[in-house]
PDB file of N, H, CA, C and O in Angstrom:
ATOM      1  N   MET A   1      74.605  67.954 -68.243  1.00  0.00           N
ATOM      2  CA  MET A   1      75.452  67.653 -67.099  1.00  0.00           C
ATOM      3  C   MET A   1      76.505  66.628 -67.528  1.00  0.00           C
ATOM      4  O   MET A   1      76.190  65.625 -68.168  1.00  0.00           O
ATOM      5  N   ASP A   2      77.731  66.893 -67.172  1.00  0.00           N
ATOM      6  H   ASP A   2      77.988  67.707 -66.652  1.00  0.00           H
ATOM      7  CA  ASP A   2      78.836  65.990 -67.504  1.00  0.00           C
ATOM      8  C   ASP A   2      78.864  64.829 -66.502  1.00  0.00           C
ATOM      9  O   ASP A   2      79.066  65.041 -65.307  1.00  0.00           O
ATOM     10  N   LEU A   3      78.664  63.617 -66.991  1.00  0.00           N
ATOM     11  H   LEU A   3      78.500  63.445 -67.963  1.00  0.00           H
ATOM     12  CA  LEU A   3      78.618  62.426 -66.137  1.00  0.00           C
ATOM     13  C   LEU A   3      79.878  61.570 -66.252  1.00  0.00           C
ATOM     14  O   LEU A   3      79.921  60.456 -65.731  1.00  0.00           O
ATOM     15  N   THR A   4      80.903  62.087 -66.930  1.00  0.00           N
ATOM     16  H   THR A   4      80.868  62.993 -67.353  1.00  0.00           H
ATOM     17  CA  THR A   4      82.099  61.275 -67.166  1.00  0.00           C
ATOM     18  C   THR A   4      82.870  60.947 -65.891  1.00  0.00           C
ATOM     19  O   THR A   4      83.579  59.942 -65.848  1.00  0.00           O
ATOM     20  N   THR A   5      82.749  61.763 -64.864  1.00  0.00           N
ATOM     21  H   THR A   5      82.173  62.579 -64.899  1.00  0.00           H
ATOM     22  CA  THR A   5      83.479  61.490 -63.627  1.00  0.00           C
ATOM     23  C   THR A   5      82.582  60.909 -62.525  1.00  0.00           C
ATOM     24  O   THR A   5      83.024  60.726 -61.390  1.00  0.00           O
ATOM     25  N   ALA A   6      81.338  60.627 -62.865  1.00  0.00           N
ATOM     26  H   ALA A   6      80.979  60.775 -63.786  1.00  0.00           H
ATOM     27  CA  ALA A   6      80.403  60.082 -61.869  1.00  0.00           C
ATOM     28  C   ALA A   6      80.857  58.692 -61.430  1.00  0.00           C
ATOM     29  O   ALA A   6      81.436  57.938 -62.212  1.00  0.00           O
ATOM     30  N   ARG A   7      80.583  58.366 -60.169  1.00  0.00           N
ATOM     31  H   ARG A   7      80.112  58.978 -59.533  1.00  0.00           H
ATOM     32  CA  ARG A   7      80.874  57.022 -59.644  1.00  0.00           C
ATOM     33  C   ARG A   7      79.616  56.179 -59.768  1.00  0.00           C
ATOM     34  O   ARG A   7      78.668  56.334 -58.998  1.00  0.00           O
ATOM     35  N   TRP A   8      79.621  55.299 -60.733  1.00  0.00           N
ATOM     36  H   TRP A   8      80.391  55.173 -61.359  1.00  0.00           H
ATOM     37  CA  TRP A   8      78.461  54.480 -61.036  1.00  0.00           C
ATOM     38  C   TRP A   8      78.489  53.198 -60.220  1.00  0.00           C
ATOM     39  O   TRP A   8      79.553  52.631 -59.972  1.00  0.00           O
ATOM     40  N   ARG A   9      77.312  52.749 -59.805  1.00  0.00           N
ATOM     41  H   ARG A   9      76.448  53.210 -60.006  1.00  0.00           H
ATOM     42  CA  ARG A   9      77.211  51.457 -59.107  1.00  0.00           C
ATOM     43  C   ARG A   9      76.082  50.657 -59.727  1.00  0.00           C
ATOM     44  O   ARG A   9      75.089  51.205 -60.207  1.00  0.00           O
ATOM     45  N   LYS A  10      76.262  49.350 -59.703  1.00  0.00           N
ATOM     46  H   LYS A  10      77.068  48.905 -59.313  1.00  0.00           H
ATOM     47  CA  LYS A  10      75.267  48.441 -60.273  1.00  0.00           C
ATOM     48  C   LYS A  10      74.439  47.824 -59.166  1.00  0.00           C
ATOM     49  O   LYS A  10      74.865  47.742 -58.014  1.00  0.00           O
ATOM     50  N   SER A  11      73.278  47.404 -59.532  1.00  0.00           N
ATOM     51  H   SER A  11      72.932  47.471 -60.468  1.00  0.00           H
ATOM     52  CA  SER A  11      72.396  46.727 -58.588  1.00  0.00           C
ATOM     53  C   SER A  11      73.026  45.427 -58.121  1.00  0.00           C
ATOM     54  O   SER A  11      73.704  44.745 -58.889  1.00  0.00           O
ATOM     55  N   THR A  12      72.800  45.090 -56.866  1.00  0.00           N
ATOM     56  H   THR A  12      72.249  45.645 -56.243  1.00  0.00           H
ATOM     57  CA  THR A  12      73.260  43.797 -56.359  1.00  0.00           C
ATOM     58  C   THR A  12      72.463  42.659 -56.990  1.00  0.00           C
ATOM     59  O   THR A  12      72.840  41.494 -56.865  1.00  0.00           O
ATOM     60  N   ARG A  13      71.376  42.985 -57.657  1.00  0.00           N
ATOM     61  H   ARG A  13      71.069  43.931 -57.758  1.00  0.00           H
ATOM     62  CA  ARG A  13      70.538  41.977 -58.320  1.00  0.00           C
ATOM     63  C   ARG A  13      70.817  41.881 -59.812  1.00  0.00           C
ATOM     64  O   ARG A  13      70.043  41.269 -60.547  1.00  0.00           O
ATOM     65  N   SER A  14      71.909  42.476 -60.266  1.00  0.00           N
ATOM     66  H   SER A  14      72.538  42.973 -59.668  1.00  0.00           H
ATOM     67  CA  SER A  14      72.228  42.405 -61.690  1.00  0.00           C
ATOM     68  C   SER A  14      72.640  40.988 -62.063  1.00  0.00           C
ATOM     69  O   SER A  14      72.901  40.155 -61.195  1.00  0.00           O
ATOM     70  N   SER A  15      72.694  40.733 -63.341  1.00  0.00           N
ATOM     71  H   SER A  15      72.482  41.410 -64.046  1.00  0.00           H
ATOM     72  CA  SER A  15      73.044  39.392 -63.815  1.00  0.00           C
ATOM     73  C   SER A  15      74.458  39.017 -63.383  1.00  0.00           C
ATOM     74  O   SER A  15      75.230  39.876 -62.957  1.00  0.00           O
ATOM     75  N   GLY A  16      74.789  37.755 -63.493  1.00  0.00           N
ATOM     76  H   GLY A  16      74.162  37.058 -63.839  1.00  0.00           H
ATOM     77  CA  GLY A  16      76.108  37.266 -63.091  1.00  0.00           C
ATOM     78  C   GLY A  16      77.255  37.967 -63.786  1.00  0.00           C
ATOM     79  O   GLY A  16      78.322  38.145 -63.199  1.00  0.00           O
ATOM     80  N   THR A  17      77.044  38.373 -65.043  1.00  0.00           N
ATOM     81  H   THR A  17      76.177  38.229 -65.519  1.00  0.00           H
ATOM     82  CA  THR A  17      78.095  39.084 -65.763  1.00  0.00           C
ATOM     83  C   THR A  17      78.076  40.572 -65.463  1.00  0.00           C
ATOM     84  O   THR A  17      79.026  41.286 -65.786  1.00  0.00           O
ATOM     85  N   GLY A  18      76.987  41.049 -64.840  1.00  0.00           N
ATOM     86  H   GLY A  18      76.215  40.469 -64.578  1.00  0.00           H
ATOM     87  CA  GLY A  18      76.911  42.455 -64.457  1.00  0.00           C
ATOM     88  C   GLY A  18      76.674  43.412 -65.593  1.00  0.00           C
ATOM     89  O   GLY A  18      76.820  44.622 -65.421  1.00  0.00           O
ATOM     90  N   ASP A  19      76.303  42.890 -66.773  1.00  0.00           N
ATOM     91  H   ASP A  19      76.185  41.907 -66.912  1.00  0.00           H
ATOM     92  CA  ASP A  19      76.112  43.784 -67.912  1.00  0.00           C
ATOM     93  C   ASP A  19      74.667  43.838 -68.388  1.00  0.00           C
ATOM     94  O   ASP A  19      74.406  44.248 -69.519  1.00  0.00           O
ATOM     95  N   ASP A  20      73.746  43.437 -67.559  1.00  0.00           N
ATOM     96  H   ASP A  20      73.958  43.104 -66.640  1.00  0.00           H
ATOM     97  CA  ASP A  20      72.345  43.395 -67.957  1.00  0.00           C
ATOM     98  C   ASP A  20      71.494  44.120 -66.915  1.00  0.00           C
ATOM     99  O   ASP A  20      70.530  43.566 -66.387  1.00  0.00           O
ATOM    100  N   CYS A  21      71.865  45.361 -66.630  1.00  0.00           N
ATOM    101  H   CYS A  21      72.649  45.811 -67.058  1.00  0.00           H
ATOM    102  CA  CYS A  21      71.154  46.093 -65.586  1.00  0.00           C
ATOM    103  C   CYS A  21      71.344  47.589 -65.801  1.00  0.00           C
ATOM    104  O   CYS A  21      71.928  48.023 -66.795  1.00  0.00           O
ATOM    105  N   VAL A  22      70.848  48.351 -64.870  1.00  0.00           N
ATOM    106  H   VAL A  22      70.374  47.999 -64.063  1.00  0.00           H
ATOM    107  CA  VAL A  22      71.086  49.790 -64.881  1.00  0.00           C
ATOM    108  C   VAL A  22      72.151  50.117 -63.845  1.00  0.00           C
ATOM    109  O   VAL A  22      72.402  49.347 -62.919  1.00  0.00           O
ATOM    110  N   GLU A  23      72.756  51.253 -64.022  1.00  0.00           N
ATOM    111  H   GLU A  23      72.551  51.878 -64.775  1.00  0.00           H
ATOM    112  CA  GLU A  23      73.731  51.757 -63.069  1.00  0.00           C
ATOM    113  C   GLU A  23      73.230  53.102 -62.549  1.00  0.00           C
ATOM    114  O   GLU A  23      72.557  53.845 -63.264  1.00  0.00           O
ATOM    115  N   VAL A  24      73.562  53.399 -61.307  1.00  0.00           N
ATOM    116  H   VAL A  24      74.109  52.796 -60.726  1.00  0.00           H
ATOM    117  CA  VAL A  24      73.107  54.619 -60.652  1.00  0.00           C
ATOM    118  C   VAL A  24      74.311  55.376 -60.113  1.00  0.00           C
ATOM    119  O   VAL A  24      75.258  54.778 -59.601  1.00  0.00           O
ATOM    120  N   ALA A  25      74.263  56.685 -60.232  1.00  0.00           N
ATOM    121  H   ALA A  25      73.493  57.170 -60.647  1.00  0.00           H
ATOM    122  CA  ALA A  25      75.292  57.556 -59.651  1.00  0.00           C
ATOM    123  C   ALA A  25      74.588  58.646 -58.848  1.00  0.00           C
ATOM    124  O   ALA A  25      73.736  59.363 -59.374  1.00  0.00           O
ATOM    125  N   MET A  26      74.946  58.764 -57.584  1.00  0.00           N
ATOM    126  H   MET A  26      75.638  58.182 -57.156  1.00  0.00           H
ATOM    127  CA  MET A  26      74.400  59.813 -56.724  1.00  0.00           C
ATOM    128  C   MET A  26      75.308  61.033 -56.829  1.00  0.00           C
ATOM    129  O   MET A  26      76.492  60.966 -56.496  1.00  0.00           O
ATOM    130  N   LEU A  27      74.760  62.124 -57.284  1.00  0.00           N
ATOM    131  H   LEU A  27      73.798  62.178 -57.555  1.00  0.00           H
ATOM    132  CA  LEU A  27      75.509  63.365 -57.459  1.00  0.00           C
ATOM    133  C   LEU A  27      74.849  64.464 -56.633  1.00  0.00           C
ATOM    134  O   LEU A  27      73.705  64.298 -56.209  1.00  0.00           O
ATOM    135  N   PRO A  28      75.527  65.566 -56.397  1.00  0.00           N
ATOM    136  CA  PRO A  28      74.911  66.647 -55.630  1.00  0.00           C
ATOM    137  C   PRO A  28      73.618  67.144 -56.290  1.00  0.00           C
ATOM    138  O   PRO A  28      73.651  67.729 -57.373  1.00  0.00           O
ATOM    139  N   GLY A  29      72.497  66.909 -55.637  1.00  0.00           N
ATOM    140  H   GLY A  29      72.470  66.434 -54.758  1.00  0.00           H
ATOM    141  CA  GLY A  29      71.213  67.399 -56.124  1.00  0.00           C
ATOM    142  C   GLY A  29      70.568  66.616 -57.237  1.00  0.00           C
ATOM    143  O   GLY A  29      69.504  67.003 -57.720  1.00  0.00           O
ATOM    144  N   VAL A  30      71.178  65.521 -57.662  1.00  0.00           N
ATOM    145  H   VAL A  30      72.042  65.206 -57.269  1.00  0.00           H
ATOM    146  CA  VAL A  30      70.624  64.749 -58.777  1.00  0.00           C
ATOM    147  C   VAL A  30      71.055  63.292 -58.675  1.00  0.00           C
ATOM    148  O   VAL A  30      72.119  62.980 -58.141  1.00  0.00           O
ATOM    149  N   VAL A  31      70.213  62.409 -59.194  1.00  0.00           N
ATOM    150  H   VAL A  31      69.348  62.662 -59.628  1.00  0.00           H
ATOM    151  CA  VAL A  31      70.539  60.991 -59.301  1.00  0.00           C
ATOM    152  C   VAL A  31      70.560  60.658 -60.784  1.00  0.00           C
ATOM    153  O   VAL A  31      69.583  60.907 -61.491  1.00  0.00           O
ATOM    154  N   ALA A  32      71.664  60.099 -61.259  1.00  0.00           N
ATOM    155  H   ALA A  32      72.457  59.896 -60.685  1.00  0.00           H
ATOM    156  CA  ALA A  32      71.804  59.735 -62.663  1.00  0.00           C
ATOM    157  C   ALA A  32      71.651  58.224 -62.817  1.00  0.00           C
ATOM    158  O   ALA A  32      72.105  57.449 -61.975  1.00  0.00           O
ATOM    159  N   VAL A  33      71.005  57.823 -63.906  1.00  0.00           N
ATOM    160  H   VAL A  33      70.637  58.452 -64.591  1.00  0.00           H
ATOM    161  CA  VAL A  33      70.781  56.404 -64.198  1.00  0.00           C
ATOM    162  C   VAL A  33      71.177  56.167 -65.648  1.00  0.00           C
ATOM    163  O   VAL A  33      70.879  56.977 -66.525  1.00  0.00           O
ATOM    164  N   ARG A  34      71.860  55.036 -65.893  1.00  0.00           N
ATOM    165  H   ARG A  34      72.103  54.378 -65.180  1.00  0.00           H
ATOM    166  CA  ARG A  34      72.243  54.693 -67.269  1.00  0.00           C
ATOM    167  C   ARG A  34      72.158  53.190 -67.472  1.00  0.00           C
ATOM    168  O   ARG A  34      72.080  52.421 -66.514  1.00  0.00           O
ATOM    169  N   ASP A  35      72.173  52.790 -68.723  1.00  0.00           N
ATOM    170  H   ASP A  35      72.236  53.415 -69.501  1.00  0.00           H
ATOM    171  CA  ASP A  35      72.147  51.381 -69.116  1.00  0.00           C
ATOM    172  C   ASP A  35      73.570  50.837 -69.028  1.00  0.00           C
ATOM    173  O   ASP A  35      74.486  51.400 -69.628  1.00  0.00           O
ATOM    174  N   SER A  36      73.763  49.755 -68.292  1.00  0.00           N
ATOM    175  H   SER A  36      73.020  49.297 -67.805  1.00  0.00           H
ATOM    176  CA  SER A  36      75.111  49.207 -68.130  1.00  0.00           C
ATOM    177  C   SER A  36      75.695  48.688 -69.439  1.00  0.00           C
ATOM    178  O   SER A  36      76.914  48.587 -69.570  1.00  0.00           O
ATOM    179  N   LYS A  37      74.843  48.359 -70.411  1.00  0.00           N
ATOM    180  H   LYS A  37      73.852  48.441 -70.305  1.00  0.00           H
ATOM    181  CA  LYS A  37      75.337  47.886 -71.715  1.00  0.00           C
ATOM    182  C   LYS A  37      75.860  49.029 -72.585  1.00  0.00           C
ATOM    183  O   LYS A  37      76.532  48.793 -73.590  1.00  0.00           O
ATOM    184  N   ASP A  38      75.548  50.268 -72.195  1.00  0.00           N
ATOM    185  H   ASP A  38      75.003  50.459 -71.379  1.00  0.00           H
ATOM    186  CA  ASP A  38      75.952  51.430 -72.978  1.00  0.00           C
ATOM    187  C   ASP A  38      76.499  52.518 -72.050  1.00  0.00           C
ATOM    188  O   ASP A  38      75.897  53.585 -71.925  1.00  0.00           O
ATOM    189  N   PRO A  39      77.647  52.251 -71.394  1.00  0.00           N
ATOM    190  CA  PRO A  39      78.159  53.206 -70.407  1.00  0.00           C
ATOM    191  C   PRO A  39      78.518  54.572 -70.988  1.00  0.00           C
ATOM    192  O   PRO A  39      78.567  55.556 -70.250  1.00  0.00           O
ATOM    193  N   GLY A  40      78.764  54.651 -72.272  1.00  0.00           N
ATOM    194  H   GLY A  40      78.724  53.852 -72.871  1.00  0.00           H
ATOM    195  CA  GLY A  40      79.064  55.939 -72.893  1.00  0.00           C
ATOM    196  C   GLY A  40      77.822  56.651 -73.393  1.00  0.00           C
ATOM    197  O   GLY A  40      77.897  57.781 -73.877  1.00  0.00           O
ATOM    198  N   GLY A  41      76.682  55.993 -73.274  1.00  0.00           N
ATOM    199  H   GLY A  41      76.621  55.076 -72.880  1.00  0.00           H
ATOM    200  CA  GLY A  41      75.427  56.562 -73.750  1.00  0.00           C
ATOM    201  C   GLY A  41      74.848  57.575 -72.783  1.00  0.00           C
ATOM    202  O   GLY A  41      75.470  57.928 -71.782  1.00  0.00           O
ATOM    203  N   PRO A  42      73.657  58.035 -73.095  1.00  0.00           N
ATOM    204  CA  PRO A  42      73.042  59.071 -72.255  1.00  0.00           C
ATOM    205  C   PRO A  42      72.611  58.540 -70.896  1.00  0.00           C
ATOM    206  O   PRO A  42      72.367  57.345 -70.726  1.00  0.00           O
ATOM    207  N   GLY A  43      72.524  59.431 -69.953  1.00  0.00           N
ATOM    208  H   GLY A  43      72.722  60.401 -70.091  1.00  0.00           H
ATOM    209  CA  GLY A  43      72.013  59.098 -68.631  1.00  0.00           C
ATOM    210  C   GLY A  43      70.713  59.843 -68.386  1.00  0.00           C
ATOM    211  O   GLY A  43      70.502  60.934 -68.916  1.00  0.00           O
ATOM    212  N   LEU A  44      69.861  59.260 -67.599  1.00  0.00           N
ATOM    213  H   LEU A  44      70.032  58.374 -67.170  1.00  0.00           H
ATOM    214  CA  LEU A  44      68.631  59.925 -67.184  1.00  0.00           C
ATOM    215  C   LEU A  44      68.891  60.588 -65.842  1.00  0.00           C
ATOM    216  O   LEU A  44      69.570  60.021 -64.986  1.00  0.00           O
ATOM    217  N   LEU A  45      68.355  61.782 -65.656  1.00  0.00           N
ATOM    218  H   LEU A  45      67.803  62.243 -66.351  1.00  0.00           H
ATOM    219  CA  LEU A  45      68.582  62.524 -64.420  1.00  0.00           C
ATOM    220  C   LEU A  45      67.267  62.677 -63.660  1.00  0.00           C
ATOM    221  O   LEU A  45      66.229  62.992 -64.241  1.00  0.00           O
ATOM    222  N   PHE A  46      67.336  62.446 -62.352  1.00  0.00           N
ATOM    223  H   PHE A  46      68.179  62.190 -61.880  1.00  0.00           H
ATOM    224  CA  PHE A  46      66.181  62.550 -61.480  1.00  0.00           C
ATOM    225  C   PHE A  46      66.544  63.368 -60.250  1.00  0.00           C
ATOM    226  O   PHE A  46      67.700  63.388 -59.828  1.00  0.00           O
ATOM    227  N   THR A  47      65.555  64.041 -59.679  1.00  0.00           N
ATOM    228  H   THR A  47      64.616  64.025 -60.022  1.00  0.00           H
ATOM    229  CA  THR A  47      65.788  64.688 -58.392  1.00  0.00           C
ATOM    230  C   THR A  47      65.852  63.589 -57.341  1.00  0.00           C
ATOM    231  O   THR A  47      65.351  62.490 -57.579  1.00  0.00           O
ATOM    232  N   PRO A  48      66.453  63.853 -56.188  1.00  0.00           N
ATOM    233  CA  PRO A  48      66.464  62.844 -55.130  1.00  0.00           C
ATOM    234  C   PRO A  48      65.050  62.402 -54.726  1.00  0.00           C
ATOM    235  O   PRO A  48      64.837  61.231 -54.413  1.00  0.00           O
ATOM    236  N   GLY A  49      64.092  63.324 -54.729  1.00  0.00           N
ATOM    237  H   GLY A  49      64.266  64.276 -54.983  1.00  0.00           H
ATOM    238  CA  GLY A  49      62.715  62.975 -54.390  1.00  0.00           C
ATOM    239  C   GLY A  49      62.083  62.045 -55.413  1.00  0.00           C
ATOM    240  O   GLY A  49      61.385  61.097 -55.052  1.00  0.00           O
ATOM    241  N   GLU A  50      62.327  62.318 -56.692  1.00  0.00           N
ATOM    242  H   GLU A  50      62.894  63.088 -56.985  1.00  0.00           H
ATOM    243  CA  GLU A  50      61.807  61.441 -57.749  1.00  0.00           C
ATOM    244  C   GLU A  50      62.409  60.050 -57.632  1.00  0.00           C
ATOM    245  O   GLU A  50      61.705  59.049 -57.765  1.00  0.00           O
ATOM    246  N   TRP A  51      63.699  59.990 -57.387  1.00  0.00           N
ATOM    247  H   TRP A  51      64.271  60.803 -57.279  1.00  0.00           H
ATOM    248  CA  TRP A  51      64.373  58.695 -57.258  1.00  0.00           C
ATOM    249  C   TRP A  51      63.844  57.918 -56.060  1.00  0.00           C
ATOM    250  O   TRP A  51      63.601  56.716 -56.159  1.00  0.00           O
ATOM    251  N   ALA A  52      63.665  58.593 -54.936  1.00  0.00           N
ATOM    252  H   ALA A  52      63.863  59.570 -54.856  1.00  0.00           H
ATOM    253  CA  ALA A  52      63.145  57.938 -53.741  1.00  0.00           C
ATOM    254  C   ALA A  52      61.740  57.388 -53.985  1.00  0.00           C
ATOM    255  O   ALA A  52      61.423  56.285 -53.539  1.00  0.00           O
ATOM    256  N   ALA A  53      60.897  58.147 -54.689  1.00  0.00           N
ATOM    257  H   ALA A  53      61.154  59.043 -55.050  1.00  0.00           H
ATOM    258  CA  ALA A  53      59.543  57.677 -55.004  1.00  0.00           C
ATOM    259  C   ALA A  53      59.604  56.452 -55.910  1.00  0.00           C
ATOM    260  O   ALA A  53      58.828  55.514 -55.729  1.00  0.00           O
ATOM    261  N   PHE A  54      60.504  56.448 -56.872  1.00  0.00           N
ATOM    262  H   PHE A  54      61.134  57.211 -57.019  1.00  0.00           H
ATOM    263  CA  PHE A  54      60.672  55.301 -57.772  1.00  0.00           C
ATOM    264  C   PHE A  54      61.095  54.061 -56.987  1.00  0.00           C
ATOM    265  O   PHE A  54      60.531  52.982 -57.175  1.00  0.00           O
ATOM    266  N   VAL A  55      62.075  54.213 -56.120  1.00  0.00           N
ATOM    267  H   VAL A  55      62.533  55.089 -55.968  1.00  0.00           H
ATOM    268  CA  VAL A  55      62.563  53.085 -55.335  1.00  0.00           C
ATOM    269  C   VAL A  55      61.460  52.546 -54.419  1.00  0.00           C
ATOM    270  O   VAL A  55      61.301  51.333 -54.283  1.00  0.00           O
ATOM    271  N   ARG A  56      60.701  53.446 -53.794  1.00  0.00           N
ATOM    272  H   ARG A  56      60.830  54.432 -53.904  1.00  0.00           H
ATOM    273  CA  ARG A  56      59.583  53.006 -52.940  1.00  0.00           C
ATOM    274  C   ARG A  56      58.560  52.208 -53.746  1.00  0.00           C
ATOM    275  O   ARG A  56      58.078  51.174 -53.285  1.00  0.00           O
ATOM    276  N   ALA A  57      58.229  52.682 -54.941  1.00  0.00           N
ATOM    277  H   ALA A  57      58.621  53.523 -55.315  1.00  0.00           H
ATOM    278  CA  ALA A  57      57.261  51.985 -55.792  1.00  0.00           C
ATOM    279  C   ALA A  57      57.772  50.588 -56.178  1.00  0.00           C
ATOM    280  O   ALA A  57      57.008  49.622 -56.162  1.00  0.00           O
ATOM    281  N   ILE A  58      59.035  50.485 -56.516  1.00  0.00           N
ATOM    282  H   ILE A  58      59.655  51.269 -56.529  1.00  0.00           H
ATOM    283  CA  ILE A  58      59.623  49.196 -56.874  1.00  0.00           C
ATOM    284  C   ILE A  58      59.556  48.246 -55.681  1.00  0.00           C
ATOM    285  O   ILE A  58      59.194  47.081 -55.839  1.00  0.00           O
ATOM    286  N   ARG A  59      59.892  48.721 -54.519  1.00  0.00           N
ATOM    287  H   ARG A  59      60.186  49.668 -54.391  1.00  0.00           H
ATOM    288  CA  ARG A  59      59.873  47.876 -53.321  1.00  0.00           C
ATOM    289  C   ARG A  59      58.458  47.404 -52.989  1.00  0.00           C
ATOM    290  O   ARG A  59      58.275  46.320 -52.434  1.00  0.00           O
ATOM    291  N   ARG A  60      57.468  48.212 -53.327  1.00  0.00           N
ATOM    292  H   ARG A  60      57.616  49.092 -53.778  1.00  0.00           H
ATOM    293  CA  ARG A  60      56.070  47.836 -53.085  1.00  0.00           C
ATOM    294  C   ARG A  60      55.525  46.918 -54.166  1.00  0.00           C
ATOM    295  O   ARG A  60      54.457  46.328 -54.001  1.00  0.00           O
ATOM    296  N   GLY A  61      56.242  46.795 -55.259  1.00  0.00           N
ATOM    297  H   GLY A  61      57.109  47.274 -55.393  1.00  0.00           H
ATOM    298  CA  GLY A  61      55.815  45.880 -56.311  1.00  0.00           C
ATOM    299  C   GLY A  61      55.165  46.526 -57.503  1.00  0.00           C
ATOM    300  O   GLY A  61      54.429  45.861 -58.232  1.00  0.00           O
ATOM    301  N   GLY A  62      55.406  47.778 -57.726  1.00  0.00           N
ATOM    302  H   GLY A  62      56.004  48.318 -57.133  1.00  0.00           H
ATOM    303  CA  GLY A  62      54.874  48.395 -58.945  1.00  0.00           C
ATOM    304  C   GLY A  62      54.466  49.828 -58.784  1.00  0.00           C
ATOM    305  O   GLY A  62      54.921  50.530 -57.882  1.00  0.00           O
ATOM    306  N   ASP A  63      53.602  50.251 -59.670  1.00  0.00           N
ATOM    307  H   ASP A  63      53.231  49.681 -60.403  1.00  0.00           H
ATOM    308  CA  ASP A  63      53.147  51.639 -59.734  1.00  0.00           C
ATOM    309  C   ASP A  63      52.216  51.927 -58.564  1.00  0.00           C
ATOM    310  O   ASP A  63      51.182  51.275 -58.417  1.00  0.00           O
ATOM    311  N   GLN A  64      52.570  52.881 -57.745  1.00  0.00           N
ATOM    312  H   GLN A  64      53.411  53.410 -57.864  1.00  0.00           H
ATOM    313  CA  GLN A  64      51.783  53.236 -56.566  1.00  0.00           C
ATOM    314  C   GLN A  64      51.334  54.683 -56.620  1.00  0.00           C
ATOM    315  O   GLN A  64      51.462  55.402 -55.629  1.00  0.00           O
ATOM    316  N   ARG A  65      50.822  55.120 -57.731  1.00  0.00           N
ATOM    317  H   ARG A  65      50.719  54.536 -58.536  1.00  0.00           H
ATOM    318  CA  ARG A  65      50.392  56.523 -57.879  1.00  0.00           C
ATOM    319  C   ARG A  65      49.347  56.770 -56.903  1.00  0.00           C
ATOM    320  O   ARG A  65      48.821  57.880 -56.829  1.00  0.00           O
TER     321      ARG A  65
END
């Protein structure tokens, strides 16, 4: 999947310089995640359901299998 035109956003909890976090792009049918230190590098792709489960687990404080 070509991610060059994706609109990436950083976490509001990223470091003051904004270069020590992950970035997320919401695309039709997929959520892309990349390392902010390597914007030209590969992105990880998740379904919206997988991403939602990940976010819920983080909000709960960890792995909630």
